[in-house]
DSSP file (Angstrom, degrees, kcal/mol; ACC not computed):
  #  RESIDUE AA STRUCTURE BP1 BP2  ACC     N-H-->O    O-->H-N    N-H-->O    O-->H-N    TCO  KAPPA ALPHA  PHI   PSI    X-CA   Y-CA   Z-CA
    1    1 A M              0   0    0      0, 0.0    70,-0.0     0, 0.0     0, 0.0   0.000 360.0 360.0 360.0 136.7    1.2   -1.4   77.4
    2    2 A T     >  -     0   0    0      1,-0.1     4,-2.4    51,-0.1     5,-0.2  -0.299 360.0-111.0 -72.6 161.4   -2.2    0.1   78.1
    3    3 A P  H  > S+     0   0    0      0, 0.0     4,-2.3     0, 0.0     5,-0.2   0.909 120.2  53.2 -58.1 -42.3   -4.6   -1.5   80.6
    4    4 A R  H  > S+     0   0    0      1,-0.2     4,-2.3     2,-0.2     5,-0.2   0.909 109.4  48.1 -59.4 -43.3   -6.9   -2.4   77.7
    5    5 A A  H  > S+     0   0    0      2,-0.2     4,-2.7     1,-0.2     5,-0.2   0.897 109.0  53.8 -66.4 -39.3   -4.0   -4.1   75.9
    6    6 A R  H  X S+     0   0    0     -4,-2.4     4,-2.3     2,-0.2    -2,-0.2   0.928 110.5  47.0 -59.8 -44.5   -3.0   -6.0   79.1
    7    7 A V  H  X S+     0   0    0     -4,-2.3     4,-1.6     2,-0.2    -2,-0.2   0.942 113.5  47.3 -62.9 -47.2   -6.6   -7.4   79.4
    8    8 A L  H  < S+     0   0    0     -4,-2.3    -2,-0.2     1,-0.2    -1,-0.2   0.894 112.6  49.1 -63.9 -39.3   -6.8   -8.4   75.8
    9    9 A M  H >< S+     0   0    0     -4,-2.7     3,-1.1     1,-0.2     4,-0.3   0.870 108.5  53.8 -68.0 -34.9   -3.4  -10.1   75.9
   10   10 A A  H 3< S+     0   0    0     -4,-2.3     3,-0.3     1,-0.2    -1,-0.2   0.825 113.8  43.2 -65.1 -29.9   -4.4  -11.9   79.1
   11   11 A L  T 3X S+     0   0    0     -4,-1.6     4,-1.2     1,-0.2    -1,-0.2   0.237  83.5 105.0 -96.9  11.4   -7.5  -13.2   77.2
   12   12 A R  H <>  +     0   0    0     -3,-1.1     4,-3.3     1,-0.2     5,-0.3   0.807  64.5  70.2 -66.7 -28.8   -5.7  -14.0   74.0
   13   13 A G  H  > S+     0   0    0     -3,-0.3     4,-2.5    -4,-0.3    -1,-0.2   0.946 102.2  41.7 -55.9 -54.1   -5.7  -17.8   74.5
   14   14 A P  H  > S+     0   0    0      0, 0.0     4,-2.6     0, 0.0    -1,-0.2   0.904 115.8  50.6 -61.5 -39.2   -9.4  -18.3   74.0
   15   15 A A  H  X S+     0   0    0     -4,-1.2     4,-2.8     2,-0.2     5,-0.3   0.935 111.5  47.8 -63.4 -45.8   -9.4  -15.8   71.1
   16   16 A E  H  X S+     0   0    0     -4,-3.3     4,-2.6     1,-0.2    51,-0.3   0.911 112.4  49.9 -58.8 -43.0   -6.5  -17.6   69.4
   17   17 A H  H  X S+     0   0    0     -4,-2.5     4,-2.4    -5,-0.3    -2,-0.2   0.936 114.0  43.8 -62.4 -47.6   -8.2  -21.0   69.9
   18   18 A V  H  X S+     0   0    0     -4,-2.6     4,-2.3     2,-0.2    -2,-0.2   0.926 116.9  45.6 -64.3 -47.1  -11.5  -19.9   68.5
   19   19 A L  H  X S+     0   0    0     -4,-2.8     4,-2.4    -5,-0.2    -2,-0.2   0.887 113.6  48.9 -67.0 -39.0  -10.0  -18.0   65.5
   20   20 A T  H  X S+     0   0    0     -4,-2.6     4,-2.4    -5,-0.3     5,-0.2   0.930 112.1  48.7 -66.6 -43.6   -7.6  -20.9   64.7
   21   21 A L  H  X S+     0   0    0     -4,-2.4     4,-2.6    -5,-0.3    -2,-0.2   0.918 111.8  50.5 -60.6 -41.2  -10.4  -23.4   64.9
   22   22 A A  H  X S+     0   0    0     -4,-2.3     4,-2.3     1,-0.2    -2,-0.2   0.927 110.0  49.6 -62.2 -44.6  -12.5  -21.2   62.6
   23   23 A L  H  X S+     0   0    0     -4,-2.4     4,-1.8     1,-0.2    40,-0.2   0.908 113.8  45.1 -57.5 -45.5   -9.7  -20.9   60.1
   24   24 A R  H  X S+     0   0    0     -4,-2.4     4,-2.0     2,-0.2    -1,-0.2   0.845 109.0  56.3 -71.4 -33.8   -9.2  -24.7   60.1
   25   25 A R  H  X S+     0   0    0     -4,-2.6     4,-2.4     2,-0.2     5,-0.2   0.919 108.6  47.3 -63.2 -43.1  -13.0  -25.3   59.8
   26   26 A V  H  X S+     0   0    0     -4,-2.3     4,-3.2     1,-0.2    -2,-0.2   0.910 109.1  55.1 -64.6 -39.0  -13.1  -23.1   56.6
   27   27 A A  H  < S+     0   0    0     -4,-1.8    -1,-0.2     1,-0.2    -2,-0.2   0.870 111.4  44.1 -61.8 -37.3  -10.0  -25.0   55.3
   28   28 A R  H  < S+     0   0    0     -4,-2.0    -1,-0.2     1,-0.2    -2,-0.2   0.897 120.4  39.6 -72.7 -40.0  -11.9  -28.3   55.7
   29   29 A R  H  < S+     0   0    0     -4,-2.4    -2,-0.2     1,-0.2    -3,-0.2   0.827 130.0  27.3 -78.9 -31.5  -15.1  -27.1   54.3
   30   30 A R    >X  +     0   0    0     -4,-3.2     3,-1.8    -5,-0.2     4,-0.8  -0.529  61.4 160.7-132.1  65.9  -13.6  -25.0   51.5
   31   31 A P  H 3> S+     0   0    0      0, 0.0     4,-2.3     0, 0.0     3,-0.3   0.804  74.3  69.3 -59.6 -26.2  -10.2  -26.4   50.4
   32   32 A D  H 3> S+     0   0    0      1,-0.2     4,-1.7     2,-0.2     5,-0.1   0.822  91.3  60.4 -61.7 -29.6  -10.6  -24.5   47.2
   33   33 A V  H <> S+     0   0    0     -3,-1.8     4,-0.6    -7,-0.2    -1,-0.2   0.927 109.8  40.4 -59.9 -46.6  -10.1  -21.3   49.1
   34   34 A F  H >X S+     0   0    0     -4,-0.8     4,-0.7    -3,-0.3     3,-0.6   0.832 109.7  57.9 -75.8 -34.1   -6.7  -22.3   50.4
   35   35 A E  H >< S+     0   0    0     -4,-2.3     3,-1.1     1,-0.2    -1,-0.2   0.890 101.2  58.8 -60.9 -37.7   -5.6  -23.8   47.0
   36   36 A R  H 3< S+     0   0    0     -4,-1.7    -1,-0.2     1,-0.2    -2,-0.2   0.779  94.9  64.5 -62.3 -28.9   -6.3  -20.4   45.5
   37   37 A L  H X< S+     0   0    0     -4,-0.6     3,-1.8    -3,-0.6    -1,-0.2   0.793  79.5 177.1 -68.0 -27.4   -3.7  -18.8   47.8
   38   38 A G  G X<  -     0   0    0     -3,-1.1     3,-1.7    -4,-0.7    -1,-0.2  -0.355  68.4  -3.5  60.6-133.6   -0.9  -20.8   46.3
   39   39 A E  G >  S+     0   0    0      1,-0.3     3,-1.3     2,-0.2    -1,-0.3   0.740 127.1  70.7 -65.3 -22.0    2.5  -19.9   47.8
   40   40 A A  G X  S+     0   0    0     -3,-1.8     3,-1.2     1,-0.2    -1,-0.3   0.604  76.8  84.4 -70.9 -10.0    0.8  -17.2   49.9
   41   41 A G  G <  S+     0   0    0     -3,-1.7    20,-3.8     1,-0.3    -1,-0.2   0.753  94.9  40.7 -63.8 -23.8   -0.8  -20.0   52.0
   42   42 A D  G <  S+     0   0    0     -3,-1.3    -1,-0.3    18,-0.2    -2,-0.2   0.327  92.1 112.4-104.9   5.6    2.4  -20.3   54.1
   43   43 A V    <   -     0   0    0     -3,-1.2     2,-0.6    -4,-0.1    18,-0.2  -0.488  66.3-128.3 -77.7 148.2    3.0  -16.6   54.4
   44   44 A I        -     0   0    0     -2,-0.2    35,-2.8    15,-0.2    36,-1.5  -0.884  27.0-170.1-101.1 123.7    2.6  -14.9   57.7
   45   45 A F  E     -Ab  58  80A   0     13,-3.2    13,-3.3    -2,-0.6     2,-0.6  -0.857  14.9-148.4-109.6 145.0    0.4  -11.8   57.7
   46   46 A I  E     -Ab  57  81A   0     34,-2.4    36,-3.1    -2,-0.4     2,-0.7  -0.974   9.0-165.0-108.5 122.9   -0.1   -9.3   60.4
   47   47 A V  E     -Ab  56  82A   0      9,-3.2     9,-2.5    -2,-0.6    36,-0.2  -0.937  14.0-174.7-108.2 112.0   -3.6   -7.8   60.5
   48   48 A A  E     - b   0  83A   0     34,-3.1    36,-1.4    -2,-0.7     2,-0.3  -0.861  17.9-151.5-121.2  98.7   -3.3   -4.8   62.7
   49   49 A P  E >   - b   0  84A   0      0, 0.0     3,-1.2     0, 0.0     5,-0.1  -0.507  10.2-149.6 -63.1 126.4   -6.4   -2.8   63.6
   50   50 A T  T 3  S+     0   0    0     34,-1.9     5,-0.0    -2,-0.3    33,-0.0   0.669  95.7  50.0 -75.5 -14.9   -5.2    0.8   64.2
   51   51 A D  T 3  S+     0   0    0     33,-0.4    -1,-0.3     3,-0.1    -3,-0.0   0.028 102.3  72.7-108.8  25.3   -8.0    1.4   66.7
   52   52 A F  S <  S-     0   0    0     -3,-1.2   -47,-0.0     2,-0.1     0, 0.0  -0.991  76.8-132.6-139.7 141.7   -7.3   -1.7   68.7
   53   53 A P  S    S+     0   0    0      0, 0.0    19,-1.7     0, 0.0    20,-0.3   0.442  87.3  53.8 -82.1   3.2   -4.4   -2.4   71.1
   54   54 A V  E     - C   0  71A   0     17,-0.2     2,-0.2    18,-0.1    17,-0.2  -0.907  65.6-154.0-130.1 162.3   -3.7   -5.9   69.6
   55   55 A A  E     - C   0  70A   0     15,-3.1    15,-2.5    -2,-0.3     2,-0.5  -0.760  18.3-118.9-125.4 174.2   -3.0   -7.3   66.2
   56   56 A F  E     -AC  47  69A   0     -9,-2.5    -9,-3.2    -2,-0.2     2,-0.7  -0.975   9.9-151.3-124.1 125.7   -3.5  -10.7   64.6
   57   57 A R  E     -AC  46  68A   0     11,-3.5    11,-2.5    -2,-0.5     2,-0.5  -0.866  23.9-169.5 -95.1 115.1   -0.7  -12.9   63.2
   58   58 A L  E     +AC  45  67A   0    -13,-3.3   -13,-3.2    -2,-0.7     9,-0.2  -0.926  21.9 175.1-116.2 124.2   -2.3  -15.0   60.5
   59   59 A R  E     - C   0  66A   0      7,-2.5     7,-2.1    -2,-0.5   -15,-0.2  -0.931  14.5-163.3-121.8 105.2   -0.7  -18.0   58.7
   60   60 A P      > +     0   0    0      0, 0.0     5,-0.5     0, 0.0     3,-0.3   0.904  22.2 167.0 -56.3 -47.2   -3.4  -19.4   56.4
   61   61 A G  T >>5 -     0   0    0    -20,-3.8     3,-1.9   -18,-0.2     4,-1.1   0.817  51.4 -98.3  29.3  91.6   -1.7  -22.8   55.9
   62   62 A A  T 345S-     0   0    0      1,-0.3    -1,-0.2     2,-0.2   -38,-0.1  -0.019  98.6 -14.1 -39.3 109.1   -4.3  -25.0   54.3
   63   63 A G  T 345S+     0   0    0     -3,-0.3    -1,-0.3   -40,-0.2    -2,-0.1   0.068 139.5  57.1  86.2 -25.3   -5.7  -27.1   57.1
   64   64 A A  T <45S+     0   0    0     -3,-1.9    -2,-0.2    -4,-0.1    -3,-0.2   0.048  75.3 136.0-124.9  24.3   -3.0  -26.3   59.6
   65   65 A G     << -     0   0    0     -4,-1.1     2,-0.3    -5,-0.5   -41,-0.1  -0.151  33.2-161.5 -69.1 167.8   -3.3  -22.5   59.7
   66   66 A E  E     -C   59   0A   0     -7,-2.1    -7,-2.5   -43,-0.1     2,-0.4  -0.991  15.9-149.4-149.9 156.5   -3.2  -20.5   62.8
   67   67 A V  E     -C   58   0A   0    -51,-0.3     2,-0.4    -2,-0.3   -47,-0.3  -0.999  17.4-173.2-127.4 131.0   -4.1  -17.1   64.2
   68   68 A R  E     -C   57   0A   0    -11,-2.5   -11,-3.5    -2,-0.4     2,-0.5  -0.961  21.3-131.8-124.9 143.0   -2.2  -15.6   67.1
   69   69 A V  E     +C   56   0A   0     -2,-0.4     2,-0.3   -13,-0.2   -13,-0.2  -0.818  33.7 175.7 -92.3 126.8   -3.0  -12.4   69.0
   70   70 A V  E     -C   55   0A   0    -15,-2.5   -15,-3.1    -2,-0.5     2,-0.1  -0.896  38.9 -88.6-128.1 158.7    0.1  -10.2   69.4
   71   71 A R  E >   -C   54   0A   0     -2,-0.3     3,-1.6   -17,-0.2   -17,-0.2  -0.446  33.9-131.0 -64.3 139.2    0.7   -6.8   70.8
   72   72 A S  T 3  S+     0   0    0    -19,-1.7    -1,-0.1     1,-0.3   -18,-0.1   0.754 107.1  55.3 -67.9 -20.6    0.1   -4.1   68.2
   73   73 A D  T 3  S+     0   0    0    -20,-0.3    -1,-0.3   -18,-0.1     2,-0.2   0.479  93.5  89.1 -89.8  -0.5    3.4   -2.5   69.1
   74   74 A E    <   -     0   0    0     -3,-1.6    -4,-0.1     1,-0.0     0, 0.0  -0.595  62.9-154.7 -88.4 154.9    5.3   -5.7   68.5
   75   75 A A        -     0   0    0     -2,-0.2     3,-0.1   -29,-0.0    -3,-0.1  -0.569  16.2-177.1-128.6  71.3    6.7   -6.7   65.1
   76   76 A P        -     0   0    0      0, 0.0    -6,-0.0     0, 0.0   -30,-0.0  -0.290  50.5 -72.7 -63.9 158.7    6.9  -10.5   65.0
   77   77 A P  S    S+     0   0    0      0, 0.0     2,-0.3     0, 0.0     0, 0.0  -0.243  72.1 154.9 -53.7 133.3    8.5  -11.8   61.7
   78   78 A H        -     0   0    0     -3,-0.1   -33,-0.2     1,-0.1     3,-0.1  -0.984  47.6-140.1-156.5 158.6    5.9  -11.4   58.9
   79   79 A A  S    S+     0   0    0    -35,-2.8    34,-2.9     1,-0.3     2,-0.3   0.771  88.6  12.1 -91.9 -31.2    5.8  -11.1   55.1
   80   80 A A  E     -bD  45 112A   0    -36,-1.5   -34,-2.4    32,-0.3     2,-0.4  -0.998  58.9-155.0-149.8 149.5    3.1   -8.5   55.0
   81   81 A R  E     -bD  46 111A   0     30,-2.8    30,-2.5    -2,-0.3     2,-0.5  -0.993   5.7-169.3-127.7 130.6    1.2   -6.2   57.3
   82   82 A I  E     +bD  47 110A   0    -36,-3.1   -34,-3.1    -2,-0.4     2,-0.3  -0.982  16.5 176.8-119.9 122.0   -2.3   -4.9   56.7
   83   83 A S  E     +bD  48 109A   0     26,-2.7    26,-2.8    -2,-0.5    -2,-0.0  -0.948  17.9 107.9-132.9 153.1   -3.5   -2.1   59.0
   84   84 A G  E    S-b   49   0A   0    -36,-1.4   -34,-1.9    -2,-0.3   -33,-0.4  -0.915  71.0 -37.1 166.4 176.7   -6.6    0.1   59.3
   85   85 A P     >  -     0   0    0      0, 0.0     4,-2.5     0, 0.0     3,-0.3  -0.286  55.7-120.4 -59.3 145.5   -9.6    0.5   61.5
   86   86 A L  H  > S+     0   0    0      1,-0.2     4,-2.5     2,-0.2     5,-0.2   0.889 112.5  52.8 -54.1 -45.8  -11.1   -2.7   62.8
   87   87 A A  H  > S+     0   0    0      1,-0.2     4,-2.1     2,-0.2    -1,-0.2   0.894 110.6  47.7 -60.1 -41.3  -14.5   -2.1   61.2
   88   88 A T  H  > S+     0   0    0     -3,-0.3     4,-2.2     2,-0.2    -1,-0.2   0.909 110.7  50.7 -67.0 -42.9  -12.8   -1.5   57.8
   89   89 A L  H  X S+     0   0    0     -4,-2.5     4,-1.9     1,-0.2    -2,-0.2   0.907 112.7  46.5 -64.0 -40.3  -10.7   -4.7   58.1
   90   90 A L  H  X S+     0   0    0     -4,-2.5     4,-1.9    -5,-0.2     6,-0.2   0.890 110.5  52.4 -67.9 -37.4  -13.7   -6.8   59.0
   91   91 A A  H  <>S+     0   0    0     -4,-2.1     5,-1.6    -5,-0.2     6,-1.5   0.856 108.1  52.6 -66.4 -33.2  -15.7   -5.2   56.1
   92   92 A L  H ><5S+     0   0    0     -4,-2.2     3,-0.9     4,-0.2    -1,-0.2   0.908 105.8  55.7 -64.4 -42.6  -12.8   -6.1   53.8
   93   93 A F  H 3<5S+     0   0    0     -4,-1.9    36,-0.3     1,-0.2    -2,-0.2   0.911 115.4  34.6 -56.1 -47.0  -13.0   -9.7   55.0
   94   94 A D  T 3<5S-     0   0    0     -4,-1.9    -1,-0.2    34,-0.1    -2,-0.2   0.285 114.2-107.8-101.5  13.5  -16.6  -10.2   54.2
   95   95 A G  T < 5S+     0   0    0     -3,-0.9    -3,-0.2    -4,-0.4    -4,-0.1   0.563  84.9 119.7  82.6   9.1  -16.8   -8.1   51.0
   96   96 A R  S   <S+     0   0    0     -5,-1.6     2,-0.4    -6,-0.2    -4,-0.2   0.637  74.9  49.4 -79.3 -12.2  -18.8   -5.2   52.4
   97   97 A C  S    S-     0   0    0     -6,-1.5     2,-0.5    -9,-0.1    -2,-0.2  -0.985  87.6-121.1-129.4 137.4  -15.9   -2.8   51.6
   98   98 A D     >  -     0   0    0     -2,-0.4     4,-2.3     1,-0.2     5,-0.2  -0.661  17.3-151.2 -77.0 121.6  -13.9   -2.5   48.3
   99   99 A A  H  > S+     0   0    0     -2,-0.5     4,-2.4     1,-0.2     5,-0.2   0.889  94.0  51.4 -64.7 -41.5  -10.3   -3.3   49.0
  100  100 A D  H  > S+     0   0    0      1,-0.2     4,-2.8     2,-0.2     5,-0.2   0.920 112.2  46.2 -62.5 -42.6   -9.0   -1.1   46.2
  101  101 A A  H  > S+     0   0    0      1,-0.2     4,-1.6     2,-0.2     6,-0.3   0.897 112.7  50.3 -67.4 -38.4  -11.0    1.9   47.3
  102  102 A A  H  <>S+     0   0    0     -4,-2.3     5,-2.3     2,-0.2     6,-1.6   0.878 114.0  46.0 -65.6 -38.4   -9.9    1.3   51.0
  103  103 A F  H ><5S+     0   0    0     -4,-2.4     3,-1.3     4,-0.2    -2,-0.2   0.950 115.2  43.5 -68.9 -50.5   -6.3    1.2   49.9
  104  104 A F  H 3<5S+     0   0    0     -4,-2.8    -2,-0.2     1,-0.3    -1,-0.2   0.711 113.0  52.2 -75.0 -18.5   -6.3    4.2   47.6
  105  105 A S  T 3<5S-     0   0    0     -4,-1.6    -1,-0.3    -5,-0.2    -2,-0.2   0.446 113.5-121.2 -90.1  -1.0   -8.3    6.3   50.1
  106  106 A R  T < 5S+     0   0    0     -3,-1.3    -3,-0.2     2,-0.2    -2,-0.1   0.727  76.7 127.6  67.1  24.6   -5.7    5.4   52.7
  107  107 A R  S   <S+     0   0    0     -5,-2.3     2,-0.3    -6,-0.3    -4,-0.2   0.777  79.0  30.4 -77.7 -26.7   -8.2    3.7   55.0
  108  108 A I  S    S-     0   0    0     -6,-1.6     2,-0.4   -24,-0.2   -24,-0.2  -0.910  74.6-151.2-125.2 159.3   -6.0    0.7   55.0
  109  109 A R  E     -D   83   0A   0    -26,-2.8   -26,-2.7    -2,-0.3     2,-0.5  -0.983   4.7-159.6-128.8 140.5   -2.2    0.5   54.7
  110  110 A V  E     +D   82   0A   0     -2,-0.4     2,-0.4   -28,-0.2   -28,-0.2  -0.987  12.3 177.2-124.1 126.6   -0.3   -2.5   53.2
  111  111 A D  E     +D   81   0A   0    -30,-2.5   -30,-2.8    -2,-0.5     2,-0.3  -0.968  48.1  11.7-126.5 143.1    3.4   -3.1   53.9
  112  112 A G  E    S+D   80   0A   0     -2,-0.4     2,-1.3   -32,-0.2   -32,-0.3  -0.740 112.7  20.5 101.6-142.5    5.6   -5.9   52.8
  113  113 A D     >  -     0   0    0    -34,-2.9     4,-1.6    -2,-0.3     3,-0.3  -0.514  58.3-179.5 -73.7  92.9    4.9   -8.6   50.2
  114  114 A T  H  > S+     0   0    0     -2,-1.3     4,-2.6     1,-0.2     5,-0.2   0.796  79.2  61.7 -66.3 -28.4    2.1   -6.9   48.2
  115  115 A R  H  > S+     0   0    0      2,-0.2     4,-2.1     1,-0.2    -1,-0.2   0.924 105.4  47.0 -65.2 -41.3    1.9  -10.0   45.9
  116  116 A A  H  > S+     0   0    0     -3,-0.3     4,-2.2     2,-0.2    -2,-0.2   0.886 111.6  50.8 -64.3 -39.4    0.9  -12.1   49.0
  117  117 A V  H  X S+     0   0    0     -4,-1.6     4,-2.6     2,-0.2    -2,-0.2   0.877 109.9  49.8 -67.0 -38.2   -1.7   -9.5   50.1
  118  118 A V  H  X S+     0   0    0     -4,-2.6     4,-2.9     2,-0.2     5,-0.2   0.902 110.6  50.8 -67.7 -38.6   -3.2   -9.5   46.6
  119  119 A A  H  X S+     0   0    0     -4,-2.1     4,-2.2     2,-0.2    -2,-0.2   0.914 111.9  47.1 -63.3 -41.0   -3.4  -13.3   46.6
  120  120 A L  H  X S+     0   0    0     -4,-2.2     4,-2.5     2,-0.2    -2,-0.2   0.917 113.3  48.2 -65.2 -43.4   -5.1  -13.1   50.0
  121  121 A H  H  X S+     0   0    0     -4,-2.6     4,-2.7     2,-0.2     5,-0.2   0.948 113.2  47.3 -62.5 -49.1   -7.5  -10.4   48.8
  122  122 A N  H  X S+     0   0    0     -4,-2.9     4,-2.2     1,-0.2    -1,-0.2   0.876 112.6  50.5 -62.0 -37.2   -8.4  -12.3   45.6
  123  123 A T  H  X S+     0   0    0     -4,-2.2     4,-2.0    -5,-0.2    -1,-0.2   0.938 112.0  45.4 -66.1 -47.1   -8.9  -15.5   47.6
  124  124 A L  H  X>S+     0   0    0     -4,-2.5     4,-1.4     1,-0.2     5,-0.7   0.890 113.0  51.1 -63.0 -39.6  -11.2  -13.9   50.1
  125  125 A E  H  <5S+     0   0    0     -4,-2.7    -1,-0.2     1,-0.2    -2,-0.2   0.918 113.1  44.7 -65.2 -42.3  -13.2  -12.1   47.4
  126  126 A A  H  <5S+     0   0    0     -4,-2.2    -1,-0.2    -5,-0.2    -2,-0.2   0.824 110.2  55.9 -71.2 -29.6  -13.7  -15.4   45.4
  127  127 A A  H  <5S-     0   0    0     -4,-2.0    -1,-0.2    -5,-0.2    -2,-0.2   0.789  88.4-152.5 -76.2 -26.3  -14.6  -17.3   48.6
  128  128 A E  T  <5 +     0   0    0     -4,-1.4     2,-0.1    -3,-0.2    -3,-0.1   0.907  29.3 173.6  54.3  44.1  -17.4  -15.0   49.5
  129  129 A L      < -     0   0    0     -5,-0.7     2,-0.3   -36,-0.3    -1,-0.1  -0.451  16.1-156.5 -80.8 156.9  -17.0  -15.8   53.2
  130  130 A T     >  -     0   0    0     -2,-0.1     4,-1.9     1,-0.1     5,-0.1  -0.772  33.6-102.9-123.6 170.4  -18.9  -13.9   55.9
  131  131 A L  H  > S+     0   0    0     -2,-0.3     4,-1.9     1,-0.2     6,-0.2   0.862 123.2  56.0 -62.9 -34.6  -18.3  -13.4   59.5
  132  132 A A  H  >>S+     0   0    0      2,-0.2     5,-2.8     1,-0.2     4,-0.5   0.867 103.9  54.1 -65.2 -35.2  -20.9  -16.0   60.3
  133  133 A D  H >45S+     0   0    0      3,-0.2     3,-1.1     1,-0.2    -2,-0.2   0.930 107.8  50.2 -62.1 -44.6  -18.9  -18.5   58.2
  134  134 A L  H 3<5S+     0   0    0     -4,-1.9    -2,-0.2     1,-0.3    -1,-0.2   0.877 111.0  48.8 -61.3 -37.3  -15.8  -17.7   60.2
  135  135 A L  H 3<5S-     0   0    0     -4,-1.9    -1,-0.3    -5,-0.1    -2,-0.2   0.531 116.4-116.5 -81.2  -5.1  -17.7  -18.3   63.4
  136  136 A G  T <<5 +     0   0    0     -3,-1.1     2,-0.6    -4,-0.5    -3,-0.2   0.699  63.2 148.0  80.1  19.7  -19.1  -21.6   62.0
  137  137 A V      < +     0   0    0     -5,-2.8    -1,-0.3    -6,-0.2    -2,-0.1  -0.795  21.5 178.7 -92.5 123.8  -22.7  -20.5   62.0
  138  138 A G    >>  -     0   0    0     -2,-0.6     3,-1.3     1,-0.2     4,-0.9  -0.400  30.1 -12.9-110.0-171.3  -24.8  -22.1   59.3
  139  139 A P  T 34 S+     0   0    0      0, 0.0    -1,-0.2     0, 0.0     0, 0.0  -0.294 115.0  24.4 -58.8 147.9  -28.4  -22.0   58.1
  140  140 A P  T 34 S+     0   0    0      0, 0.0     4,-0.4     0, 0.0     3,-0.1  -0.981 132.5  36.5 -92.3   3.9  -30.9  -21.0   59.4
  141  141 A F  T <> S+     0   0    0     -3,-1.3     4,-2.8     1,-0.1     5,-0.2   0.626  94.0  87.2 -91.5 -13.8  -29.0  -18.5   61.6
  142  142 A R  H  X S+     0   0    0     -4,-0.9     4,-2.7     1,-0.2     5,-0.2   0.920  90.9  42.4 -54.4 -55.7  -26.3  -17.5   59.2
  143  143 A D  H  > S+     0   0    0      1,-0.2     4,-2.4     2,-0.2    -1,-0.2   0.897 115.4  49.4 -63.2 -41.8  -28.1  -14.7   57.4
  144  144 A R  H  > S+     0   0    0     -4,-0.4     4,-2.3     2,-0.2    -1,-0.2   0.929 113.1  47.4 -62.4 -44.2  -29.6  -13.2   60.6
  145  145 A L  H  X S+     0   0    0     -4,-2.8     4,-2.9     1,-0.2     5,-0.2   0.923 111.1  51.5 -64.2 -42.9  -26.2  -13.2   62.4
  146  146 A N  H  X S+     0   0    0     -4,-2.7     4,-2.6    -5,-0.2    -1,-0.2   0.915 110.0  49.4 -60.5 -42.7  -24.5  -11.6   59.3
  147  147 A A  H  X S+     0   0    0     -4,-2.4     4,-2.3     1,-0.2    -1,-0.2   0.922 113.8  45.7 -64.3 -43.2  -27.1   -8.8   59.3
  148  148 A R  H  X S+     0   0    0     -4,-2.3     4,-2.5     2,-0.2    -2,-0.2   0.911 113.4  48.5 -66.8 -41.7  -26.7   -8.2   63.0
  149  149 A L  H  X S+     0   0    0     -4,-2.9     4,-2.7     2,-0.2    -2,-0.2   0.906 111.5  50.5 -61.9 -42.3  -22.9   -8.2   62.8
  150  150 A A  H  X S+     0   0    0     -4,-2.6     4,-2.0    -5,-0.2    -2,-0.2   0.906 111.4  48.1 -63.0 -41.6  -22.9   -5.9   59.8
  151  151 A A  H  X S+     0   0    0     -4,-2.3     4,-1.8     2,-0.2    -2,-0.2   0.916 111.9  49.7 -65.3 -42.3  -25.2   -3.4   61.6
  152  152 A A  H  X S+     0   0    0     -4,-2.5     4,-1.3     1,-0.2    -2,-0.2   0.922 111.6  48.3 -61.7 -44.0  -23.0   -3.6   64.7
  153  153 A L  H  X S+     0   0    0     -4,-2.7     4,-1.6     1,-0.2    -1,-0.2   0.852 106.7  57.2 -67.1 -33.0  -19.9   -2.9   62.6
  154  154 A E  H  < S+     0   0    0     -4,-2.0    -1,-0.2     1,-0.2    -2,-0.2   0.894 105.4  51.0 -61.7 -39.1  -21.6    0.0   60.9
  155  155 A R  H  < S+     0   0    0     -4,-1.8    -1,-0.2     1,-0.2    -2,-0.2   0.831 112.0  47.5 -66.3 -31.2  -22.2    1.6   64.3
  156  156 A L  H  < S+     0   0    0     -4,-1.3    -1,-0.2    -5,-0.1    -2,-0.2   0.714  89.6 104.1 -81.4 -22.1  -18.5    1.1   65.1
  157  157 A A  S  < S-     0   0    0     -4,-1.6     3,-0.1    -5,-0.1    -3,-0.0  -0.304  79.9-110.4 -66.0 141.6  -17.2    2.5   61.8
  158  158 A P        -     0   0    0      0, 0.0    -1,-0.1     0, 0.0     3,-0.1  -0.383  46.2 -89.4 -66.8 150.3  -15.8    6.0   61.9
  159  159 A P        -     0   0    0      0, 0.0     2,-0.1     0, 0.0     0, 0.0  -0.288  48.2-102.5 -60.7 146.1  -17.9    8.6   60.1
  160  160 A A        -     0   0    0     -3,-0.1     2,-0.2     1,-0.1    -3,-0.0  -0.443  35.0-119.8 -69.0 139.3  -17.2    9.0   56.4
  161  161 A R        -     0   0    0     -2,-0.1     2,-0.2    -3,-0.1    -1,-0.1  -0.575  27.2-113.7 -79.1 142.6  -15.1   12.0   55.5
  162  162 A A              0   0    0     -2,-0.2    -1,-0.1     1,-0.1     0, 0.0  -0.517 360.0 360.0 -74.0 145.2  -16.7   14.5   53.1
  163  163 A A              0   0    0     -2,-0.2    -1,-0.1     0, 0.0    -2,-0.0   0.462 360.0 360.0 -82.2 360.0  -15.0   14.8   49.7
């Protein structure tokens, strides 16, 4: 394990707590989002940034969902794995990136239960959530925070390849 991964794993407790609370907050505020997931609500997803030494184990579970930080080289039991650069995965989450284009251009990879991944994608797309929503930031700061987060992520994104 790299030193960076050791540090992130040592700090995983607070990250897991914040991300799990955010997931449950969205479930309370937007139960329709989780209803739309159907059977995929209890599926375990691994979201694995390829440029980050840790991955995220996500179980949406309406109201009782959880997020766990795992080593990226581990393979805890899961139904589906979504991997790609962190900036791309975050852009997929808040709709700044087209999932089909990211998949077919091979910026992201999907392994496992593709039906569950499609359900997750459709749910996120319909929910129109932003990173500020996940962090629990509402008006009047929501739009400002989203703009700043988007700008920061754009700076982190790898340069686009010429066609």
